[in-house]
Structures are given as C-alpha cells and as structure tokens.
N, C-alpha and C positions, 0 to 999 in steps of 0.2 A: 482214385488211388492209382491205378493204372496209367492214367495221363501224366500224374506226378511223377511216377517212377521213370516213364519214357522220357519226359523232358528233363530229368536229371541225367541221362545218359545221352542226352543230344549236346552237339557242338554246333557252334555258330560259325561260319566263315565271314570274315571281316569285309571281304570285298563285296559279297552278294548278300549279306545279311540274311542267309538261308541255313536253317536248321537242318543237320543231317543226323539220323540216329546212328550211333555207334555200333549197335549190333546189326543193323541192316547192311547187306553187302551191296555195293553199286559198283557197276562196270566201271573199268578204269578209264575209258574213252569219255564216259559220262562226266566223271570227275575232272577230267582234263578241259572238256569242254564249257563247264560252268566254274572252272576255276576253284574247284573245292579240294585246295592242296593239302588241306590239314588232314583230310581223309585219305589222300592218294598216297602219302609218305606215312612212315612211322611217327607216332607222336613224339619219340624222343628228338626228332628233327626238327619239332616246332615248338620247343621249349628254349626259353633264352639262355639259361645256363651261364649268366653272367659271373656269377662267383666263382664256378668252376673254372671258365675260361681265363678269369682274372689270376687265378692260382697257377693255371698252366702256363701263361706267358711270363709270369714272375719266376717260375722256376726254370723256364727254357732260357730267359735272359740272365739269371744269375748264374747258370751252368755255363753258358756261352762266355760271359765276361771273365769267369774265373779260368777257363781252358783254352780260348782263342786268342786272348789279348797277350802280347808280347812284353817282356820286361824292357826297361830303356835300353835302346841302343841307336845305332845310326841310322837303321832302317825301320825301327819300331813305329814311328810316326805314321809312316806311309801305309804299313801292313796293318795297323790298329784303325786307321782311317777307312781303309777298304772293307775292314769287317764291320765297323759302325755303321757304315752305308748299307751294308747288306741287312744288318738286324733293324736299322730305321724302316727299311722297305717292309721288312717282316711285322714289325709292330703296327705300322699305318696299315697293312693289309688285314692284319689280325682284328685290328680296331674296326676297320670298315665291315668285314665280315659280320660283327655283332651288331654295329648301330647305324651302317648306312641305309638309306632306303632301298627298297627293291626297285629292280628294274623291269621292263616289260618282258624278259626272258625269264621262265621259270624252270627250264630243264637245264641239267639235271637236277639241281636245287637252287633256289634263289640265293643261298649263300656263296655259291660259286660267282656269281655274276656281281655280287657285291665286293668280292675280293679284287675281281676285274676293275670296278669301279675304283677301289681303294688303290690300286696299282697305278691307274691312270692318273690319280691326284699325285702320287709320288713322282710319276713320271713329268708331271706338270712342274713340280718342284725342280726337277733336274734342269729342264728347259729354261727356267727362269733363272736358276742359277748361272746357265751357260750364257743367258742373253747378257748378263752384266760384266762379262768376262771378255777379254781379247784373245785373239787366236794363239799367240805363244804362250799365255798361260794356261789355256784348256789344254793346248798339245802337252805341256809339261805336266800338268795334273793327271792326263791320262797316262803318261808314261811312269810318273812317281807313283801314282796310288792305284790306278786301275790294272794297268799291264805294262811291264817295261818293254814289250814289243811294239807298243803303239807310239805315236809321236814321231816318227818316221817317215820321209816322203815314199809314195809307192809308185811303182812302176806300173804305167797304164798299158794295156793292150789295145791295139787298133785291129779290127776286124775287116778292114777294108784296104789293106795293103796290095791284095790280088784278088780280084773278083772274078776270075775265071773259074767255072764249074768244071772244065774238063783240062787236066794238065797232063798231057801225054809224055812230058819229057822227064817228069817226076819218077824216080825209081822207087819210092815208097808206096804211091798210089796215084793212079790217073785222076782220081777226084780227092786229091790231098787238101785243096783249101777247104772243100766241104766237111771233109772229116775233121781237120783242125780247128774248126768252127765248133764242134762238138765238145762242149766243156760242161761244168756244173751248173752253168746258167740255162742249160736245157731243162734240166730236172727243177731249178728255181722257177722258170717260166710255167712249167706244166703244173706244178703243185700250187703256185701261186694263183693261176687263173682258175684251179679247181676251186680253192678257198673263196676267191673272188666271186665265183658263180654262187656260192653259198652265201655269200653276204648280199649280192644284188638280186639273184634270183630272177633274172631275166636275160635270157640267152642275147636276145638281139641288143640290149644295151651293153652286155658286156662284150661281144663282138665290136661295137661302136667304140667302147673303151678301149679295146684291143688296137684297133686301127688307129685311133686317136693318140695312143700312146708312141706308136711307132713314127707318127708325125712329129711329135715332140721329141723323140729321139734325134730326129733330122735338124730340128730346129735348135737344139742345144748342143750339139756335137762339137761346135767349136770350143765349148767349154770342156766338155767330157769326152776325152780320146775314146773310151770304149763305147761311145755312141756311134762312132763311124763303123757302119756296117754295109755289107755289099746287098744289092737289090734282092738277091735270092735268100740272103739271111733275114731281111725284113719280111719278105711275103711269104716264103716257103717254110722255113724254119719257124719264125715268131708267130705270124698270123695264123696260118694253115696248120702247122704241125704242133707246135707246143702250146699256143695259147687256144688253138681251136680245140685240141683233144682235152686239154684241161677244162674248158668250158663245156664240153660234151659231158665228160665224166660228172662235172658238178651239176649239170642238168639232170642226169639220171640219178646223182645222189639226192638231189631236192625231191625227186619223183619217189625215191625209195624211202625217204624219211617223211615224206608227206608234209613238208613244210609249207610256210604260208608263202604262195609264190605270186610275186608281182608280174602279172602277165598282161597282155593287150585285150584282154576279154574277162567278163564278169562270169563266175561259175561257182556253184557250192558243191562241195564234196563231202561225203560223210564216209569215214575210213570204215572198212572191214577188217577188224582186228583178228588175227590167229595167233596161236601160241608163240610163233617166232617173233611177230609184231609186238607181242606183249613183252618180250625181252628188252626191246628197245623204246618202250613207250615213254619211260621218263626223259628220254632225250628228244622226244617230239615236242612241238609247240602245242599250246592248248586248243587253237583254233585252225581249221584247215580250208577257211573259205579262201578263194581267189580273187583277188580284187585287182583293180586296173590303176595304173599311174595316172592316166587321162591326161598324158603329156600335151596335147593338143587341144585340151578342152577349154583353155583359158590362158590368156597371156601370164596371168600370175603363176599357173600351174607350170607353164613351159619354162620360164624363168627359174622356178624352184627345182625343176629336174636339171636344167643347165647348170645352175650353182652346184648340185651334188655331183656332176660330172667335173666341175672344176675342183672341187675338194677332193675327189678320189684321184686325179693326176696329180694335185699337189702333195698328197701322201706319198703316192708312187715315187715322184720325182725327188722328194726329200730324203729317200734313202740312198740314192745315188749321190746327191749333193753332200749329204752328211759324210759319206765314204770320200768324196774327193776333197772336201774342205778340211775335215778332221783327221785326214790320212789313217782311215780305218781300213784294215784289209777285208775284202769281200766275204772271207770265210771266218771272220772273227766273231766271236759269240755275242759280242755287243749288238752288232747287226741282226743276229739270229733272234736274240732275246726281243729287240724292238719289233721286228717283224710278227713274231708270235704275239707280243702284246698287242699291236695294231690290228692283227686278225680277230682277235676277241673284241677289240674296241669297235671295230667295224661292224661285227654283227649286231651288237646293240645300239649303236649310234645310227646304223642305216634305218633299222626297224623303228626307231624312234622318230627318225627325221621323217619317214615315210607315213608315219601315223600323224606326224604334226601337219604335214602339207595336206594330207587327205582330210584333214578336220577343217580345211579353209582358214587356217590360222585364227581361229575363233576365240582369241584372247587367252589361250591356255599358255601355261609356263614352258619354256624349252626344257625338255628332261634333262637330268643332271649329266648323264653320259655324252648326250648331243652337245651340250653346253662346253663342256671340257675340250671336245672334240673340235668345235669351231675355234675354240680359244687356241688350240694347238695350231691351227693352221692360218691364223690371223697374222698379216706382215707387220713387220717393225721397221722402222728407218736404220739405215747402218752409218755409224760415223767412221768414215773411212780415215780420218786423221788419228782416231783413237783405236783403229782395227777392232772395233766391237763386232761381235758375232751376230749375224744375222739371224732372226727368228727362224727356227726350224723343227719341224715335228719329227 
C-alpha cells in the first residue's frame, strides 16, 4: 500500500526514464546534472497549456487587427504591411514556443530556445524572400515598408586617411587621429567579442578568430571603405584593447557561470553551489564537464574546426556586406536585431556543432538549429544581368 502511494506521487523524466519522488527534496545541482528538469522547475511550466495559449494568441491578434490596422489611404498598405510582418513573426515564434523540439540548451527554460529556433525560421523566410528580389526592389521595399530613412546611399568613413599617432600641429589634441578613431565601434567590438567568447568558450580560438578577422578586413577593404584602418587601429585598438578585453571578460564570465568550456585539456569539475550561485542556477548548463576540441587528433576533426572558423567569419562579414549592399546605417535597429538574433542562434548552433563533431559523425541527424545556420551561410550564384541579391545571412 505504501509502495502504491509512493508510486502515485512519482514523476518520470522522459529523457532518463528515471522516477523522482515528488515529496523528496533533490538538490538543484543534481537535478541539473541528471536533466530532471520537470523537478527543477514549477510544474506549471511543464504542462502544455495548448488551449489556453491558443486563446491568448487569438485574443492578441484580434485586438491588434482592430487597433493597429489603418483605414484605406495612400500610405495604409505600407504601414499595414509593416504591422503584418511583425505579427507574422510573433505568430511563428508563439507556435514554435509550443510545438518545436527542444534544443540542447535548457536554461533558463527550454521554451526560450524554442522561441529562438522559431525566430530563426522566420529569419530564414526573410532571407529567401530577399534572395529572389533585385537590389532596387529590396531598397524600395525597405524604404516604403520598413523605414523611410532606408534606401539611400550611405557615407562611408575611412580610418586610414592619416595614420600618424602623434600630431603636434593639431590644436585640438596632439593625438587627434587616435581620439578620432574612438567611436561606437569600440563598444561594438568589446561587447561583440565578449559574447563571442560565451559562444566559442575557448580564448585561444577566439584570439585566432580576432586576428583572422583583421586580416579579412585588409583583404576586403577595396570593397568596404570603412575597412581601411591604420596599423595601430588593427593591432592596438582592435586586437589588443577591444577584442582582447572582450575575450578576457567573456573568459571570466564563462568561469563564473561554470559553463561547458571547450578547452585543450580534459577535466571534470563538480560545482560547489552556495546561496548566491543558486540564484543563477537556472541560467547554467546541466553539465560542467570540460572537454577537448581535439583539433589535431585527426584530419577529419581538423577540417571540422576549420569549417567552423569559416562559418564564423562568414557571419561576421555578412553584417558589413549587408550594411554596404542594402544601404543600412550602422546604428539602425535592423542590424541590432540581426546581431542579437545571431548571438542566440550562435550559442545553440555552436553547442550543437561541437556535440556533432565530437560524436565522430556517427550517423546522427544534424540538429535543427545547426541545420538552419548552415543554410544561412550557404552560397548562391548571383545573376548580374537581373541584379539578383546574393545570399546573405
């Protein structure tokens, strides 16, 4: 009788087929380690609630359609199209939150990463739409529907007009060239490489990526004028100061969050949680083992890591080429939203790619987020006679 009552209060975790007694308290770090998420979170967050959420989205769309749609006018189609695009993205993300499969990430909740996966599907649709357009039509669409400030040629700034560090004749400052190079790109570099360190989780690989991107800037500066930089801008401001400090802060952030770090040695670490760490426990990954890329262990593994380096740089370069080709100002929200989305996509896809290559390609399916990421970065031919847009992530 006692066993029957005990069994009725037990819950089964689908991933481990392990029964956990509901009334028994289990330490949070053990729940995370054995992926017993249904016990680590409130039960309300692990019920489907499909009917309730269906009613919620119907009400939201009904209210939005009756309050945000404009009556017929000369500009109503453009404004209503912009509103429609927003709620198409919202509907896809809402559906994905409920029905898409979980990713490898569980913190802070699997639904968050299902939303990111759904947003990446919507973004894929946007890229496919642009792929079949020509540049003048895309610029006109951006100007008429997205933002009237878009669609105009941009002034490009060169950072290599005068590469002297010391300018004694300048009345403003004797280091005017150095001070003039300090713009919002400084913070963009710093925070960008901070986040990239959270994605890659290997400071040596991040430093290699940082140096390699500076070489790419030199390679493509005949196309992008703002890639023209002085030697001290490449070496001091970018590699050592902005990128280096960002990588260092990201390294310490990885240590503080005790994330799964991809390093050049194998080491097992068991966390010692205190009251402060419990506060952020749901933002940490389930396992804290530190594994090795084994980049030089085989030709296949070496090529896999090199391919990852290529993908990372394609994503980084696409931000600048999108800005240059589509005439999008560097401080426009479109680029900001794209960078934020790619930050979350990269977190998941990098983890999935790492798990995929460390399994020695044993016939497993490519995970969903990684599959979409690879499709983003795949090249497509450009028809110059029809001015087709190139594939750009």
